[in-house]
C-alpha positions as CSV (number, residue, x, y, z in Angstrom):
1,X,-5.3,11.3,1.8
2,X,-2.2,12.4,3.7
3,X,0.2,10.2,5.4
4,X,-1.4,10.2,8.9
5,X,-4.7,9.3,7.4
6,X,-3.0,6.4,5.5
7,X,-1.3,5.1,8.6
8,X,-4.6,5.4,10.8
9,X,-6.7,3.5,8.2
10,X,-4.0,0.8,7.8
11,X,-3.6,0.2,11.6
12,X,-7.4,0.0,12.0
13,X,-7.6,-3.2,10.0
14,X,-7.6,-6.4,12.0
15,X,-4.2,-8.0,13.2
16,X,-2.0,-5.3,11.4
17,X,1.5,-4.6,12.8
18,X,3.5,-1.6,12.0
19,X,7.2,-1.6,12.0
20,X,10.3,0.2,10.5
21,X,12.6,-2.6,9.1
22,X,14.0,-0.3,6.5
23,X,14.7,2.6,8.7
24,X,12.8,5.3,10.5
25,X,11.7,7.0,7.4
26,X,9.6,4.2,6.0
27,X,6.6,2.7,7.9
28,X,5.8,-1.0,6.9
29,X,2.3,-2.5,7.7
30,X,2.0,-6.2,7.8
31,X,-0.9,-8.8,8.2
32,X,0.1,-12.4,9.1
33,X,3.8,-11.3,9.2
34,X,3.6,-10.3,5.5
35,X,3.9,-6.7,4.1
36,X,0.7,-5.3,2.4
37,X,1.7,-1.5,2.6
38,X,4.6,0.7,2.9
39,X,4.7,4.4,3.6
40,X,7.5,6.7,3.0
41,X,7.7,9.5,5.5
42,X,10.3,11.6,3.8
43,X,8.7,12.0,0.4
44,X,6.8,15.2,-0.4
45,X,4.0,14.5,-1.4
46,X,4.0,11.3,0.6
47,X,4.1,7.9,-1.3
48,X,2.8,4.6,-0.4
49,X,3.6,1.1,-1.9
50,X,0.6,-1.3,-2.1
51,X,0.3,-4.8,-3.2
52,X,-1.9,-5.4,-6.2
53,X,-3.2,-8.1,-8.4
54,X,-1.0,-7.7,-11.7
55,X,-3.9,-7.1,-14.1
56,X,-5.4,-4.6,-11.8
57,X,-2.0,-2.9,-11.2
58,X,-1.7,-2.3,-14.8
59,X,-5.2,-0.9,-15.1
60,X,-4.8,1.4,-12.1
61,X,-1.5,2.7,-13.8
62,X,-3.3,3.3,-17.0
63,X,-6.2,5.2,-15.1
64,X,-4.2,7.4,-12.8
65,X,-1.0,9.2,-13.5
66,X,-0.3,9.1,-9.7
67,X,-0.1,5.4,-9.7
68,X,3.3,4.1,-10.6
69,X,5.1,0.7,-10.7
70,X,6.3,-0.2,-7.2
71,X,9.3,1.7,-6.2
72,X,11.9,-0.8,-4.9
73,X,9.4,-3.6,-5.2
74,X,8.3,-6.2,-7.7
75,X,6.7,-4.0,-10.2
76,X,4.3,-6.8,-11.4
77,X,2.7,-7.1,-7.9
78,X,3.2,-3.7,-6.3
79,X,2.2,-0.1,-7.1
80,X,3.5,3.3,-5.7
81,X,0.7,5.6,-5.1
82,X,1.3,9.3,-4.7
83,X,-0.9,10.7,-1.9
84,X,-1.4,14.2,-2.7
85,X,-5.2,14.6,-3.4
86,X,-5.2,13.7,-7.2
87,X,-6.7,10.3,-6.3
88,X,-9.9,10.3,-4.1
89,X,-9.6,9.1,-0.6
90,X,-12.3,6.3,-1.5
91,X,-10.0,4.9,-4.2
92,X,-7.0,4.9,-2.0
93,X,-9.0,3.0,0.7
94,X,-10.1,0.7,-2.1
95,X,-6.4,0.1,-3.1
96,X,-5.5,-0.5,0.7
97,X,-8.4,-3.0,1.2
98,X,-7.3,-4.9,-2.0
99,X,-3.7,-5.1,-1.0
100,X,-4.6,-6.2,2.8
101,X,-7.0,-8.7,1.3
102,X,-4.6,-10.3,-1.2
103,X,-1.9,-10.7,1.6
104,X,-4.5,-12.0,4.2
105,X,-6.1,-14.4,1.9
106,X,-2.8,-15.8,0.9
107,X,-1.7,-16.4,4.6
108,X,-4.9,-18.2,5.2
109,X,-4.5,-20.4,2.1
110,X,-1.0,-21.3,3.5
111,X,-2.4,-22.4,6.6
């Protein structure tokens, strides 16, 4: 999955807003006002940060060498995923969905 596909998939999810609060080189995707994904535009290959359940985060890091502790994020709850083709698009989509669902569910619970 490349950066354009990642962005397109995130923006297709319901109630997602895109912004650049950390500068023009990082896209931030939010649902209910909370971040669920970040995409670095200046990294080659592109990298994305995704929220993740802590146990699942460790499992993904053990399983894939291109899944790392979240860069500049809480490493317990965030993974950095290198988007260069080593991880299938289906798996990356699954990770995006998981991140989105975690944030959306928590927002609903707060209401």
